[in-house]
DRENDO-1510 file (C-alpha; in Angstrom, 1 decimal, always signed):
<recs>
REC; n; res; u; v; w
REC; 1; UNK; +97.0; +43.5; +69.0 .
REC; 2; UNK; +98.2; +41.7; +72.1 .
REC; 3; UNK; +97.7; +42.8; +75.6 .
REC; 4; UNK; +100.8; +43.5; +77.6 .
REC; 5; UNK; +101.1; +41.9; +80.8 .
REC; 6; UNK; +102.0; +44.1; +83.8 .
REC; 7; UNK; +105.7; +43.5; +84.8 .
REC; 8; UNK; +106.3; +41.9; +87.7 .
REC; 9; UNK; +107.5; +44.0; +90.4 .
REC; 10; UNK; +110.9; +42.9; +92.5 .
REC; 11; UNK; +110.7; +43.5; +96.2 .
REC; 12; UNK; +111.7; +47.1; +97.2 .
REC; 13; UNK; +115.1; +47.0; +98.1 .
REC; 14; UNK; +115.9; +48.4; +101.8 .
REC; 15; UNK; +117.2; +51.6; +102.0 .
REC; 16; UNK; +121.0; +51.7; +103.4 .
REC; 17; UNK; +121.9; +53.9; +106.3 .
REC; 18; UNK; +125.3; +55.0; +107.4 .
REC; 19; UNK; +127.0; +53.4; +110.3 .
REC; 20; UNK; +128.4; +55.9; +112.7 .
REC; 21; UNK; +132.1; +56.3; +112.7 .
REC; 22; UNK; +132.4; +55.3; +116.4 .
REC; 23; UNK; +134.5; +52.4; +118.1 .
REC; 24; UNK; +131.6; +50.3; +117.8 .
REC; 25; UNK; +130.5; +51.4; +114.7 .
REC; 26; UNK; +133.8; +50.7; +112.8 .
REC; 27; UNK; +133.4; +47.1; +114.0 .
REC; 28; UNK; +129.7; +47.0; +113.0 .
REC; 29; UNK; +130.8; +48.1; +109.5 .
REC; 30; UNK; +133.6; +45.4; +109.5 .
REC; 31; UNK; +130.9; +42.9; +110.1 .
REC; 32; UNK; +128.8; +44.0; +107.4 .
REC; 33; UNK; +131.8; +44.5; +105.0 .
REC; 34; UNK; +133.0; +40.7; +106.0 .
REC; 35; UNK; +129.2; +39.3; +105.7 .
REC; 36; UNK; +129.1; +40.7; +102.0 .
REC; 37; UNK; +132.5; +40.2; +100.7 .
REC; 38; UNK; +132.9; +37.9; +97.6 .
REC; 39; UNK; +135.6; +35.7; +99.7 .
REC; 40; UNK; +135.1; +33.7; +102.9 .
REC; 41; UNK; +136.5; +35.3; +106.1 .
REC; 42; UNK; +139.6; +33.5; +107.7 .
REC; 43; UNK; +140.8; +33.2; +111.4 .
REC; 44; UNK; +143.5; +35.5; +110.5 .
REC; 45; UNK; +141.0; +38.2; +109.6 .
REC; 46; UNK; +139.7; +38.3; +113.4 .
REC; 47; UNK; +143.1; +38.4; +115.0 .
REC; 48; UNK; +143.5; +41.2; +117.5 .
REC; 49; UNK; +139.8; +42.0; +117.3 .
REC; 50; UNK; +138.2; +39.3; +119.5 .
REC; 51; UNK; +138.6; +39.3; +123.3 .
REC; 52; UNK; +139.7; +36.2; +125.0 .
REC; 53; UNK; +136.6; +35.8; +126.9 .
REC; 54; UNK; +134.5; +35.7; +123.5 .
REC; 55; UNK; +136.9; +33.2; +122.2 .
REC; 56; UNK; +136.8; +31.0; +125.3 .
REC; 57; UNK; +133.0; +30.6; +124.4 .
REC; 58; UNK; +133.2; +30.7; +120.8 .
REC; 59; UNK; +136.5; +29.4; +119.4 .
REC; 60; UNK; +137.7; +31.4; +116.3 .
REC; 61; UNK; +137.5; +28.7; +113.9 .
REC; 62; UNK; +133.8; +28.3; +115.0 .
REC; 63; UNK; +133.0; +32.0; +114.7 .
REC; 64; UNK; +134.7; +31.6; +111.1 .
REC; 65; UNK; +132.7; +28.6; +110.0 .
REC; 66; UNK; +129.3; +30.2; +111.5 .
REC; 67; UNK; +129.6; +33.3; +109.4 .
REC; 68; UNK; +131.0; +31.6; +106.2 .
REC; 69; UNK; +128.3; +28.8; +106.3 .
REC; 70; UNK; +125.2; +30.2; +108.2 .
REC; 71; UNK; +125.4; +33.8; +107.8 .
REC; 72; UNK; +127.3; +35.0; +104.6 .
REC; 73; UNK; +125.0; +32.8; +102.1 .
REC; 74; UNK; +122.0; +35.2; +102.6 .
REC; 75; UNK; +124.1; +38.3; +101.3 .
REC; 76; UNK; +123.9; +41.1; +100.4 .
REC; 77; UNK; +123.5; +42.5; +103.8 .
REC; 78; UNK; +122.0; +46.1; +104.0 .
REC; 79; UNK; +122.2; +48.0; +107.3 .
REC; 80; UNK; +118.6; +49.7; +107.7 .
REC; 81; UNK; +118.9; +50.9; +111.2 .
REC; 82; UNK; +121.5; +51.5; +113.9 .
REC; 83; UNK; +121.3; +52.3; +117.6 .
REC; 84; UNK; +124.4; +52.5; +119.6 .
REC; 85; UNK; +126.9; +54.4; +121.6 .
REC; 86; UNK; +130.8; +54.3; +121.8 .
REC; 87; UNK; +131.0; +50.5; +122.9 .
REC; 88; UNK; +127.4; +48.9; +122.4 .
REC; 89; UNK; +125.3; +48.7; +119.3 .
REC; 90; UNK; +122.6; +47.1; +117.6 .
REC; 91; UNK; +122.5; +47.1; +113.8 .
REC; 92; UNK; +119.2; +45.9; +111.7 .
REC; 93; UNK; +120.2; +44.2; +108.5 .
REC; 94; UNK; +118.1; +43.2; +105.8 .
REC; 95; UNK; +119.3; +40.2; +103.9 .
REC; 96; UNK; +118.4; +38.8; +100.3 .
REC; 97; UNK; +117.5; +35.7; +101.9 .
REC; 98; UNK; +115.0; +35.1; +105.1 .
REC; 99; UNK; +114.1; +38.1; +107.6 .
REC; 100; UNK; +115.8; +41.0; +109.0 .
REC; 101; UNK; +118.6; +40.2; +111.5 .
REC; 102; UNK; +119.7; +42.2; +114.4 .
REC; 103; UNK; +123.6; +42.3; +114.7 .
REC; 104; UNK; +124.7; +43.1; +118.5 .
REC; 105; UNK; +128.2; +44.1; +119.4 .
REC; 106; UNK; +129.8; +44.9; +122.9 .
REC; 107; UNK; +133.3; +46.0; +122.9 .
REC; 108; UNK; +135.6; +46.0; +125.9 .
REC; 109; UNK; +137.5; +49.6; +126.7 .
REC; 110; UNK; +140.4; +48.5; +124.2 .
REC; 111; UNK; +137.9; +48.1; +121.4 .
REC; 112; UNK; +138.0; +44.2; +121.5 .
REC; 113; UNK; +134.7; +42.5; +120.8 .
REC; 114; UNK; +133.4; +40.8; +124.0 .
REC; 115; UNK; +130.1; +40.1; +122.8 .
REC; 116; UNK; +128.5; +39.6; +119.4 .
REC; 117; UNK; +125.0; +38.1; +118.5 .
REC; 118; UNK; +122.7; +37.7; +115.5 .
REC; 119; UNK; +119.0; +37.7; +116.4 .
REC; 120; UNK; +115.7; +38.0; +114.6 .
REC; 121; UNK; +115.3; +41.8; +114.4 .
REC; 122; UNK; +112.8; +43.2; +116.5 .
REC; 123; UNK; +109.5; +43.8; +114.8 .
REC; 124; UNK; +108.7; +47.6; +113.9 .
REC; 125; UNK; +106.4; +49.3; +115.8 .
</recs>
C-alpha cells in the first residue's frame, strides 16, 4: 500500500468585485478588459478617449507600448477593490504575476482621460 501525498494547493484566486457603472467606472472596466484581452491594444483603440493634456505627456504610441509590453503580460487582472466617484477612481487589481497594483484614473468633465497611473497597491490595513 502506498501513501498518498497531499495535493499541492494552488494560490487562492482573488474574488472579483464589480466596477460601478459611472463615467470613470466605465473607463476602469475598459482598462481591465484591454489589459485582459487576447490581442494587443492599438493606438486606434484610444482615439477619442485620451485628453490632449495626457497625450502631451505620454504619446499614444508610448501608452500603447507600455500596456502591451509591461502591463498585459501579467494578465489576467482581477479587480478586487474599487474607490471612486464620477470622475476619479482607484481600482486595485490582482495579477497572475507580481504584486497587486492600483489603477488610478482621472477624467475631465467630457469624460476624457486626463490622468492614468499604475502604482503598487497600498497595503491592506
